[in-house]
Each structure stands twice: as C-alpha cells, then as structure tokens.
C-alpha positions as a Markdown table, in Angstrom:
| # | Residue | x | y | z |
|---|---|---|---|---|
| 1 | Met | -15.4 | -55.7 | -28.7 |
| 2 | Pro | -19.3 | -55.5 | -28.1 |
| 3 | Leu | -19.7 | -54.3 | -24.4 |
| 4 | Thr | -20.5 | -56.6 | -21.7 |
| 5 | Pro | -20.3 | -54.4 | -18.8 |
| 6 | Thr | -21.0 | -55.6 | -15.3 |
| 7 | Ala | -21.7 | -53.4 | -12.3 |
| 8 | Ser | -22.2 | -53.4 | -8.6 |
| 9 | Ile | -24.1 | -51.2 | -6.3 |
| 10 | Val | -22.5 | -50.1 | -2.9 |
| 11 | Asp | -25.4 | -48.7 | -0.6 |
| 12 | Arg | -24.0 | -47.2 | 2.3 |
| 13 | Gly | -26.6 | -46.4 | 5.0 |
| 14 | Thr | -26.5 | -44.1 | 8.0 |
| 15 | Gly | -23.3 | -45.1 | 10.0 |
| 16 | Gly | -22.0 | -46.8 | 7.1 |
| 17 | Gly | -24.2 | -49.8 | 7.3 |
| 18 | Thr | -25.6 | -51.4 | 4.0 |
| 19 | Gly | -29.3 | -50.9 | 3.4 |
| 20 | Ser | -31.5 | -53.6 | 3.1 |
| 21 | Ser | -35.1 | -52.8 | 3.0 |
| 22 | Asn | -37.0 | -54.8 | 0.4 |
| 23 | Ala | -38.1 | -51.0 | -0.9 |
| 24 | Gln | -34.5 | -49.9 | -1.1 |
| 25 | Leu | -33.6 | -53.2 | -2.7 |
| 26 | Phe | -35.7 | -52.4 | -5.4 |
| 27 | Val | -34.9 | -48.9 | -6.0 |
| 28 | Asn | -31.0 | -50.1 | -5.8 |
| 29 | Ala | -31.8 | -52.9 | -8.6 |
| 30 | Trp | -33.5 | -50.2 | -10.8 |
| 31 | Ile | -30.7 | -47.9 | -10.3 |
| 32 | Leu | -28.2 | -50.6 | -10.9 |
| 33 | Arg | -30.1 | -51.7 | -14.3 |
| 34 | Lys | -30.2 | -48.1 | -15.7 |
| 35 | Phe | -26.3 | -48.0 | -14.9 |
| 36 | Val | -25.4 | -50.7 | -16.9 |
| 37 | Glu | -27.7 | -50.0 | -19.8 |
| 38 | Thr | -26.0 | -46.7 | -20.3 |
| 39 | Leu | -22.5 | -48.1 | -19.9 |
| 40 | Asp | -23.5 | -50.1 | -23.2 |
| 41 | Leu | -25.2 | -47.2 | -24.9 |
| 42 | Asn | -23.3 | -45.5 | -27.9 |
| 43 | Ala | -19.7 | -45.7 | -26.9 |
| 44 | Gln | -17.9 | -46.7 | -30.2 |
| 45 | Leu | -14.3 | -46.2 | -28.9 |
| 46 | Ala | -15.2 | -48.3 | -25.7 |
| 47 | Lys | -16.1 | -51.3 | -27.9 |
| 48 | Val | -12.4 | -51.2 | -29.7 |
| 49 | Pro | -10.1 | -53.0 | -27.2 |
| 50 | Arg | -9.5 | -56.5 | -26.9 |
| 51 | Asp | -11.1 | -57.8 | -23.5 |
| 52 | Asp | -8.3 | -59.2 | -21.2 |
| 53 | Thr | -9.3 | -60.2 | -17.6 |
| 54 | Leu | -7.4 | -60.7 | -14.5 |
| 55 | Pro | -7.8 | -63.7 | -12.0 |
| 56 | Ile | -9.4 | -63.0 | -8.9 |
| 57 | Ala | -7.0 | -61.9 | -6.1 |
| 58 | Gln | -4.2 | -61.7 | -8.5 |
| 59 | Gly | -3.2 | -58.4 | -6.4 |
| 60 | Ala | -1.4 | -56.6 | -9.0 |
| 61 | Asp | -2.0 | -53.1 | -10.5 |
| 62 | Thr | 0.0 | -53.8 | -13.6 |
| 63 | Val | -1.2 | -55.4 | -16.7 |
| 64 | Arg | 1.2 | -57.1 | -19.3 |
| 65 | Trp | 0.2 | -57.9 | -22.8 |
| 66 | Ile | 2.4 | -60.0 | -24.5 |
| 67 | Gln | 1.9 | -60.2 | -28.5 |
| 68 | Phe | 3.6 | -62.9 | -30.7 |
| 69 | Ala | 4.6 | -62.3 | -33.9 |
| 70 | Pro | 3.5 | -64.3 | -37.1 |
| 71 | Leu | 5.4 | -67.2 | -37.9 |
| 72 | Gly | 6.8 | -67.3 | -41.5 |
| 73 | Ala | 6.0 | -69.9 | -44.2 |
| 74 | Asn | 8.2 | -73.0 | -43.8 |
| 75 | Ile | 8.8 | -74.5 | -47.3 |
| 76 | Thr | 11.8 | -76.5 | -46.2 |
| 77 | Pro | 10.4 | -80.5 | -46.9 |
| 78 | Leu | 10.7 | -82.8 | -44.0 |
| 79 | Val | 13.1 | -85.6 | -44.3 |
| 80 | Glu | 11.2 | -89.1 | -43.7 |
| 81 | Gly | 11.9 | -90.3 | -40.3 |
| 82 | Thr | 14.2 | -87.3 | -39.2 |
| 83 | Asp | 13.1 | -84.7 | -36.9 |
| 84 | Pro | 13.9 | -81.0 | -37.6 |
| 85 | Thr | 17.0 | -80.0 | -35.6 |
| 86 | Asp | 15.8 | -76.7 | -34.4 |
| 87 | Ser | 12.6 | -75.6 | -33.1 |
| 88 | Val | 11.3 | -72.3 | -34.6 |
| 89 | Ala | 11.3 | -69.2 | -32.7 |
| 90 | Val | 8.6 | -67.1 | -32.0 |
| 91 | Pro | 9.4 | -63.2 | -31.4 |
| 92 | Ser | 7.3 | -61.5 | -29.0 |
| 93 | Thr | 6.8 | -57.9 | -27.6 |
| 94 | Gln | 5.6 | -56.9 | -24.0 |
| 95 | Val | 3.4 | -53.9 | -23.2 |
| 96 | Glu | 2.7 | -53.0 | -19.9 |
| 97 | Gly | 0.0 | -50.8 | -18.4 |
| 98 | Phe | -0.8 | -49.6 | -14.8 |
| 99 | Ile | -4.5 | -50.0 | -13.6 |
| 100 | Asp | -5.7 | -46.3 | -12.4 |
| 101 | Gln | -9.0 | -45.6 | -10.5 |
| 102 | Tyr | -11.6 | -43.3 | -12.2 |
| 103 | Gly | -14.9 | -41.9 | -10.5 |
| 104 | Asp | -16.9 | -39.1 | -9.6 |
| 105 | Tyr | -20.1 | -38.1 | -7.4 |
| 106 | Ile | -22.9 | -36.0 | -7.2 |
| 107 | Glu | -24.3 | -34.7 | -3.5 |
| 108 | Thr | -27.8 | -34.0 | -3.0 |
| 109 | Ser | -30.1 | -32.9 | 0.0 |
| 110 | Asp | -31.7 | -35.9 | 2.0 |
| 111 | Ile | -34.9 | -34.9 | 0.6 |
| 112 | Phe | -34.2 | -35.4 | -2.7 |
| 113 | Pro | -34.9 | -39.5 | -3.0 |
| 114 | Leu | -38.1 | -38.9 | -1.3 |
| 115 | Val | -39.4 | -36.4 | -3.8 |
| 116 | Ala | -37.7 | -37.4 | -7.0 |
| 117 | Ile | -38.3 | -41.2 | -7.3 |
| 118 | Thr | -39.0 | -41.1 | -10.9 |
| 119 | Gly | -37.8 | -38.5 | -13.2 |
| 120 | Ser | -35.2 | -36.9 | -11.5 |
| 121 | Ile | -33.2 | -39.7 | -9.9 |
| 122 | Ala | -33.6 | -41.4 | -13.5 |
| 123 | Ala | -31.9 | -38.5 | -14.9 |
| 124 | Met | -28.9 | -38.2 | -12.1 |
| 125 | Val | -28.1 | -42.0 | -12.9 |
| 126 | Glu | -28.1 | -41.6 | -16.6 |
| 127 | Arg | -25.7 | -38.3 | -16.1 |
| 128 | Leu | -23.3 | -40.5 | -14.2 |
| 129 | Ser | -23.5 | -43.7 | -16.2 |
| 130 | Arg | -22.9 | -41.5 | -19.3 |
| 131 | Gln | -20.0 | -39.9 | -17.7 |
| 132 | Ala | -18.4 | -43.1 | -16.6 |
| 133 | Ile | -18.5 | -44.4 | -20.1 |
| 134 | Asp | -17.3 | -41.3 | -21.7 |
| 135 | Thr | -14.6 | -41.6 | -19.5 |
| 136 | Val | -13.7 | -45.0 | -20.7 |
| 137 | Asp | -14.6 | -44.0 | -24.2 |
| 138 | Thr | -11.9 | -40.8 | -24.0 |
| 139 | Leu | -9.3 | -43.0 | -22.3 |
| 140 | Val | -9.4 | -45.3 | -25.1 |
| 141 | Arg | -9.4 | -42.4 | -27.6 |
| 142 | Asn | -6.3 | -40.6 | -25.9 |
| 143 | Glu | -4.7 | -43.7 | -26.0 |
| 144 | Ala | -5.2 | -44.8 | -29.7 |
| 145 | Lys | -4.1 | -41.2 | -30.8 |
| 146 | Thr | -0.6 | -42.1 | -29.8 |
| 147 | Thr | 0.0 | -44.3 | -32.6 |
| 148 | Thr | 2.6 | -42.8 | -35.3 |
| 149 | Asn | 0.7 | -44.3 | -38.2 |
| 150 | Thr | -1.1 | -41.8 | -39.9 |
| 151 | Val | -3.2 | -41.5 | -43.2 |
| 152 | Ala | -4.4 | -38.4 | -45.3 |
| 153 | Pro | -6.5 | -38.1 | -48.1 |
| 154 | Asp | -3.3 | -38.2 | -50.4 |
| 155 | Gly | -1.8 | -41.2 | -49.1 |
| 156 | Ile | -0.3 | -43.1 | -46.0 |
| 157 | Gly | 1.6 | -40.9 | -43.9 |
| 158 | Gly | 0.9 | -38.0 | -46.5 |
| 159 | Thr | 0.8 | -34.3 | -45.8 |
| 160 | Leu | -2.5 | -33.1 | -45.1 |
| 161 | Leu | -3.7 | -30.1 | -47.0 |
| 162 | Ala | -6.5 | -27.2 | -46.6 |
| 163 | Gly | -9.4 | -28.2 | -48.0 |
| 164 | Gln | -8.6 | -31.9 | -47.9 |
| 165 | Thr | -12.1 | -33.2 | -46.2 |
| 166 | Ala | -12.7 | -36.8 | -45.8 |
| 167 | Asp | -13.2 | -38.7 | -49.0 |
| 168 | Thr | -12.8 | -42.6 | -50.1 |
| 169 | Ala | -9.1 | -42.0 | -50.9 |
| 170 | Leu | -8.8 | -41.7 | -46.9 |
| 171 | Leu | -10.4 | -45.3 | -46.3 |
| 172 | Arg | -8.5 | -46.9 | -49.1 |
| 173 | Phe | -5.1 | -45.9 | -48.1 |
| 174 | Ala | -6.1 | -47.2 | -44.5 |
| 175 | Ser | -7.2 | -50.6 | -45.8 |
| 176 | Glu | -3.9 | -50.9 | -47.8 |
| 177 | Phe | -1.8 | -49.7 | -44.7 |
| 178 | Phe | -3.8 | -52.6 | -42.7 |
| 179 | Gln | -3.5 | -55.4 | -45.6 |
| 180 | Thr | 0.1 | -54.8 | -46.3 |
| 181 | Asn | 0.8 | -55.5 | -42.5 |
| 182 | Asn | -1.8 | -58.6 | -42.8 |
| 183 | Val | -4.3 | -57.0 | -40.2 |
| 184 | Glu | -7.0 | -59.2 | -39.5 |
| 185 | Pro | -10.7 | -57.5 | -39.3 |
| 186 | His | -11.9 | -56.4 | -36.1 |
| 187 | Pro | -14.8 | -58.5 | -34.1 |
| 188 | Ala | -17.0 | -55.4 | -33.2 |
| 189 | Thr | -18.0 | -55.2 | -36.8 |
| 190 | Met | -20.8 | -57.0 | -38.8 |
| 191 | Gly | -19.9 | -60.4 | -39.0 |
| 192 | Gly | -16.2 | -59.5 | -37.9 |
| 193 | Lys | -15.3 | -59.1 | -41.5 |
| 194 | Tyr | -14.4 | -55.2 | -41.7 |
| 195 | Phe | -11.8 | -52.8 | -39.9 |
| 196 | Phe | -13.6 | -50.9 | -37.3 |
| 197 | Thr | -13.5 | -47.1 | -38.1 |
| 198 | Val | -14.5 | -44.1 | -36.0 |
| 199 | Phe | -15.4 | -40.9 | -37.8 |
| 200 | His | -16.8 | -37.3 | -36.5 |
| 201 | Pro | -20.6 | -36.7 | -37.8 |
| 202 | Ala | -19.0 | -33.8 | -39.9 |
| 203 | Gln | -16.1 | -36.4 | -41.5 |
| 204 | Ser | -19.1 | -38.7 | -42.2 |
| 205 | Trp | -20.9 | -36.2 | -44.1 |
| 206 | Asp | -17.9 | -35.0 | -46.1 |
| 207 | Leu | -17.4 | -38.5 | -47.2 |
| 208 | Gln | -21.2 | -39.1 | -48.3 |
| 209 | Ala | -20.8 | -35.8 | -50.2 |
| 210 | Ser | -17.2 | -36.9 | -51.8 |
| 211 | Ser | -17.6 | -37.9 | -55.5 |
| 212 | Gly | -16.1 | -41.3 | -55.0 |
| 213 | Trp | -18.6 | -42.2 | -52.3 |
| 214 | Ile | -21.4 | -41.2 | -54.7 |
| 215 | Asp | -19.9 | -43.0 | -57.6 |
| 216 | Ala | -19.6 | -46.3 | -55.9 |
| 217 | Val | -23.1 | -46.1 | -53.6 |
| 218 | Lys | -25.1 | -45.3 | -56.9 |
| 219 | His | -23.9 | -48.7 | -58.4 |
| 220 | Val | -25.4 | -50.6 | -55.3 |
| 221 | Ala | -29.0 | -51.7 | -55.8 |
| 222 | Pro | -31.5 | -50.9 | -53.1 |
| 223 | Gly | -31.9 | -54.3 | -50.9 |
| 224 | Thr | -28.4 | -55.3 | -51.4 |
| 225 | Ala | -25.2 | -55.4 | -48.5 |
| 226 | Gly | -23.9 | -52.3 | -49.9 |
| 227 | Ala | -24.4 | -50.0 | -46.8 |
| 228 | Leu | -25.4 | -50.5 | -43.5 |
| 229 | Glu | -28.7 | -49.6 | -41.4 |
| 230 | Gln | -28.0 | -47.6 | -38.0 |
| 231 | Asp | -28.4 | -50.9 | -36.3 |
| 232 | Gly | -25.7 | -52.5 | -38.6 |
| 233 | Ser | -28.2 | -54.8 | -40.5 |
| 234 | Ala | -27.6 | -54.7 | -44.3 |
| 235 | Thr | -30.9 | -54.2 | -45.7 |
| 236 | Gln | -31.3 | -51.2 | -47.6 |
| 237 | Gly | -28.5 | -50.8 | -49.9 |
| 238 | Ala | -27.9 | -47.3 | -51.4 |
| 239 | Ser | -30.6 | -45.8 | -50.1 |
| 240 | Asn | -28.6 | -45.6 | -46.5 |
| 241 | Ile | -26.8 | -42.8 | -48.3 |
| 242 | Trp | -30.0 | -40.6 | -47.6 |
| 243 | Asn | -30.6 | -41.8 | -44.1 |
| 244 | Gly | -27.3 | -40.9 | -42.6 |
| 245 | Ser | -25.8 | -44.5 | -42.2 |
| 246 | Pro | -22.2 | -44.1 | -43.5 |
| 247 | Gly | -22.1 | -48.0 | -43.7 |
| 248 | Val | -19.2 | -50.1 | -45.4 |
| 249 | Phe | -16.5 | -49.1 | -47.6 |
| 250 | Ala | -13.2 | -50.3 | -48.6 |
| 251 | Gly | -13.2 | -52.7 | -45.9 |
| 252 | His | -13.8 | -50.7 | -43.2 |
| 253 | Gln | -17.4 | -50.5 | -41.2 |
| 254 | Ile | -17.7 | -46.9 | -40.2 |
| 255 | Ala | -19.3 | -45.5 | -36.8 |
| 256 | Ile | -19.6 | -42.3 | -35.8 |
| 257 | Ser | -18.9 | -40.7 | -32.6 |
| 258 | Thr | -18.6 | -36.9 | -31.1 |
| 259 | Asn | -15.6 | -37.9 | -29.2 |
| 260 | Ile | -13.6 | -37.7 | -32.1 |
| 261 | Asp | -11.7 | -34.7 | -31.6 |
| 262 | Thr | -9.5 | -32.2 | -33.4 |
| 263 | Ala | -5.9 | -31.4 | -33.6 |
| 264 | Thr | -3.5 | -29.1 | -35.6 |
| 265 | Val | -1.9 | -31.4 | -38.6 |
| 266 | Asp | 0.6 | -30.1 | -41.0 |
| 267 | Thr | -1.0 | -26.3 | -39.8 |
| 268 | Ile | -4.6 | -27.6 | -40.6 |
| 269 | Asn | -7.0 | -27.7 | -38.3 |
| 270 | Ala | -8.1 | -31.4 | -38.8 |
| 271 | Tyr | -10.5 | -34.4 | -37.4 |
| 272 | Asn | -8.3 | -37.1 | -36.2 |
| 273 | Ala | -10.6 | -40.1 | -37.0 |
| 274 | Leu | -9.5 | -43.7 | -35.8 |
| 275 | Ser | -9.2 | -47.2 | -37.3 |
| 276 | Phe | -8.4 | -50.5 | -35.8 |
| 277 | Gly | -7.9 | -53.6 | -36.6 |
| 278 | Arg | -8.5 | -57.1 | -34.3 |
| 279 | Glu | -5.8 | -56.7 | -31.8 |
| 280 | Gly | -4.7 | -52.7 | -31.7 |
| 281 | Leu | -5.9 | -52.3 | -28.3 |
| 282 | Gly | -6.0 | -54.1 | -25.1 |
| 283 | His | -7.7 | -53.2 | -22.0 |
| 284 | Val | -9.3 | -55.0 | -18.7 |
| 285 | Ala | -12.7 | -55.9 | -19.6 |
| 286 | Leu | -15.6 | -54.0 | -18.0 |
| 287 | Ser | -17.2 | -57.2 | -17.1 |
| 288 | Ser | -13.7 | -58.6 | -15.4 |
| 289 | Asn | -13.7 | -58.9 | -11.4 |
| 290 | Ile | -11.1 | -56.1 | -10.9 |
| 291 | Val | -12.4 | -53.3 | -13.6 |
| 292 | Ser | -16.4 | -53.7 | -12.9 |
| 293 | Pro | -18.0 | -50.4 | -12.2 |
| 294 | Gln | -19.7 | -49.5 | -9.3 |
| 295 | Ile | -22.1 | -47.1 | -8.4 |
| 296 | Ile | -22.0 | -46.0 | -4.9 |
| 297 | Ile | -24.9 | -44.5 | -2.7 |
| 298 | Arg | -24.2 | -42.9 | 0.5 |
| 299 | Lys | -27.1 | -42.0 | 2.6 |
| 300 | Pro | -27.3 | -39.0 | 5.1 |
| 301 | Gly | -25.6 | -39.7 | 8.3 |
| 302 | Pro | -23.8 | -40.0 | 10.5 |
| 303 | Gln | -23.6 | -36.3 | 11.5 |
| 304 | Thr | -20.2 | -34.7 | 10.9 |
| 305 | Leu | -19.0 | -31.0 | 11.4 |
| 306 | Ser | -19.7 | -30.7 | 7.8 |
| 307 | Ser | -23.1 | -31.9 | 7.9 |
| 308 | Pro | -24.0 | -31.6 | 11.6 |
| 309 | Leu | -27.6 | -32.9 | 11.0 |
| 310 | Gly | -26.8 | -35.5 | 8.3 |
| 311 | Met | -28.7 | -33.8 | 5.9 |
| 312 | Arg | -26.5 | -34.7 | 2.6 |
| 313 | Met | -26.4 | -37.8 | 0.7 |
| 314 | Thr | -24.0 | -38.7 | -2.3 |
| 315 | Trp | -24.3 | -40.9 | -5.5 |
| 316 | Gly | -21.5 | -41.4 | -7.5 |
| 317 | Trp | -19.6 | -44.1 | -9.8 |
| 318 | Lys | -16.2 | -45.5 | -9.7 |
| 319 | Ile | -14.0 | -47.9 | -11.9 |
| 320 | Asn | -10.4 | -49.3 | -12.3 |
| 321 | Tyr | -9.5 | -49.0 | -16.0 |
| 322 | Val | -6.2 | -49.4 | -18.0 |
| 323 | Val | -6.1 | -49.7 | -22.2 |
| 324 | Lys | -2.8 | -49.6 | -24.3 |
| 325 | Ile | -1.8 | -49.9 | -27.7 |
| 326 | Ile | -0.6 | -53.5 | -27.8 |
| 327 | Asp | 0.1 | -53.7 | -31.7 |
| 328 | Glu | 1.0 | -50.5 | -33.2 |
| 329 | Thr | 0.5 | -51.9 | -36.7 |
| 330 | Gln | -3.4 | -52.1 | -35.9 |
| 331 | Val | -4.2 | -48.5 | -34.8 |
| 332 | Gln | -4.2 | -45.6 | -37.4 |
| 333 | Leu | -5.1 | -41.9 | -37.3 |
| 334 | Leu | -7.2 | -40.9 | -40.3 |
| 335 | Asn | -6.7 | -37.0 | -40.7 |
| 336 | Ser | -8.8 | -34.9 | -42.9 |
| 337 | Ala | -9.5 | -31.2 | -42.6 |
| 338 | Val | -12.3 | -29.6 | -40.9 |
C-alpha cells in the first residue's frame, strides 16, 4: 500500500514536564513534519503489506489475520421455490503475529539545539527517521524471505546456476506462478494492475541488459505505456531503458531497493528479489493508533548521577510493529546470480 504514516512527538522538558513555549512548539512541529516526510520516502518493501488497524484500547499485543479461501463455481441449477438444503462451507486459515517495539536514540549536549537549529538538527532528524523506516522495511523483507516459493531463471522452483543473472524469464515464471494461483495484482502498483516486484539495483541492470528485455522494449513506441518513469507515470515508453527506470514487464511493476540482500542459493551467491500479490503480507498500519511512530525528545535534566549538571539530552524514535505472511501463494523469492 502507499505509505500514509502518522506520527506524534513527545517533548520531555526538565523534570519530565512537557515543553510548551511557542518557539518550542514551532520547532517540534517542524521536526515532526520532517520525521513523517522521511517515513514516506523510498521505502519500497514497507509499501507491500496490507494495512490492518487495531481498535483503540483493545489491549492486546497479538494480531490475528483470518484468510478465507476462494469459493468454487456452483454449476448446480436451483430448483424453483426450493432453497438449497446445505449452506456452502468457507475454508479459512488463521495467522497470528506478536506486536514488538523497536526504537533508538541519539544523545547530544544541551548546547546542541542552541547552535544547530537548522542543518545539524535537520540531518539528525533525517537520520533517525531514515533508521525508523529502514527498520520497518527490513522487518518486511525478513518476513517475506521466509516464503518457500522460489523462482529461478530456468523455472518455478528451479535450480540456480552460476551466471544466471536476472532476465525476462525470471519475471515470466513468477507471473505464471501467481496467475496459476489466481493471485490478484497489488494496489501499490500503477492503477493496481500489476504484481509488485522489488529488485536490487544490480538485478535491474542485469534485467535491462538481457536480450529478452531489449527485444521486447525495442518494439514499444516512445510515448506509449511500455515502461514507467521514475514517478510511475507511463509517458516515455521505450526511452526508459536508457534512464534507469525498469518499468513494467510480464505483469510486474518493478521497484528498486538496496534493501534486497543476497544469500547462498544452490551454492550460488544470489540476490533475493521479492514479488508480491495483493494480500501476501499483513501488518498493523503505520497510521493506526497502536503503531503510530513517535519521535521522542528529552531535554537536559533533571540532574542525575550520570549527568550531575544536566548537560545531555536525547532524541529518539519508537514504533510498535508486526508483519506476517498471511497468504503464502502471494509471495515469491526471485533468485538470480550476483
């Protein structure tokens, strides 16, 4: 899903009170805006899970997803005036996840905010915000990688061989798997019409250098929807092969992330690209009341043995989060050689 994070700021003044001067409220508002903007920046994997919210004051630290199986066609005609004797059974599965807390902080001197109200504070807030969303992005990646569905350039569940870099066959086999399992496209893609696939940058360039990609793209006239601009708009067609936007192929919209890691697959050092259908992953939404990230500012004081003169302050973030695979058929690992 496109990220729509909310956040709050906790400003702890001297003695644990809450700072409330007009100047401090202005600074806090600016810090909070920077934090939320960064949360929504370039976190491709964090866009994947289906948003689920928890009601206020539910008081539970466990989330349960219930997935209902599709119903098959019923081709038995109804008898006029007679109701069917049996209702249809709807098979379901349940997946549970435990909400954990994550966070970190930076410690500075009490002089820092007085002499660094612009550049340094902005950089610090950006780093903390970047760390927060990278944490969510990595948690999503780690959960998605537990899938047992793998694709290699030579087929679904195929063996990866040395030199088998990313190519169009990898995407075609991934589409075959999803379509065979009646997986719906992902809403985070353009128009909600494609599977959402995240490649490492090096995989993207391997793909664009493959003969299958070049042969396909050369037949797409510039100005048509053959490929995507970096912002997702379909305006430049075939010319995108030259500007680094991998675009759309075989039912996949391809995003790029350096958070795609490597692992040993069939003795080969391989990239673990990930591909998703509509409801492969579930998480508690970043905009929900229980997950909404906090940036926490603790001002100098009160004096303690560790800081007798109250000369240190901390800036940090905290988030409650859980993500789980809720439908195994809607998540795939796309392995290709490094």
